[in-house]
C-alpha positions in Angstrom: -18.5 34.0 37.9 -21.1 34.6 35.0 -19.5 38.0 34.1 -15.9 35.9 33.7 -17.5 33.2 31.8 -18.8 36.4 29.3 -15.9 37.9 29.0 -14.3 34.5 28.2 -17.3 33.3 25.5 -16.5 37.2 24.0 -13.3 36.5 23.9 -11.2 37.1 20.0 -9.9 33.5 21.2 -13.5 31.9 20.7 -14.9 30.9 17.5 -18.2 29.4 16.8 -17.3 25.8 17.1 -15.9 26.4 20.6 -18.8 28.1 21.2 -20.7 25.5 19.3 -18.9 22.9 22.0 -19.1 24.7 25.0 -22.8 24.6 24.8 -22.5 20.4 24.1 -20.1 20.2 27.1 -23.4 21.9 29.1 -25.4 19.2 28.6 -22.5 16.5 28.9 -22.4 15.7 32.7 -19.1 13.5 31.8 -17.7 15.7 29.6 -17.3 14.3 25.8 -14.1 11.8 24.8 -12.4 12.8 21.5 -14.1 10.5 19.4 -17.6 12.1 20.6 -16.6 15.4 19.4 -15.8 14.4 16.4 -18.8 12.9 15.8 -20.7 15.8 17.0 -18.1 18.7 15.3 -16.5 17.1 12.5 -13.6 19.2 10.7 -14.2 21.6 13.3 -13.0 19.5 16.3 -9.7 21.0 16.7 -10.5 24.8 16.1 -13.8 24.0 18.8 -11.2 22.3 21.2 -8.1 25.0 21.3 -11.1 28.0 21.5 -11.8 26.4 25.2 -8.1 25.0 26.1 -7.5 29.0 25.2 -9.2 30.5 27.6 -9.3 28.0 30.2 -12.8 27.3 29.8 -12.7 23.5 29.4 -9.4 20.7 31.1 -8.7 18.3 29.0 -8.3 15.0 31.5 -7.3 11.5 30.4 -8.7 12.4 26.9 -12.2 13.8 27.8 -12.7 17.7 27.4 -15.1 18.8 30.3 -16.8 22.1 32.2 -15.9 22.8 35.7 -19.4 22.2 37.7 -20.2 26.1 38.0 -18.9 26.6 34.5 -21.3 23.7 33.0 -23.9 25.1 34.8 -24.0 28.6 33.0 -23.5 26.6 29.6 -26.6 24.8 30.1 -28.8 27.7 31.3 -27.3 29.5 28.7 
């Protein structure tokens, strides 16, 4: 699994804001609501979200962006 997550993070679809959001989500066991993402990332929020959604690293459920537990563990460690 670590290999596939690493490939996704190096994908051309991942931007620096998306990597930053990935790292933030690694520290948030319940994900982040849109208002929280905007407060943390400002104008880069949309770009960051698109990068994670396009690579399949983070699903969006009821307005919250989250990582699946194994992916969150990877993000928290790295």
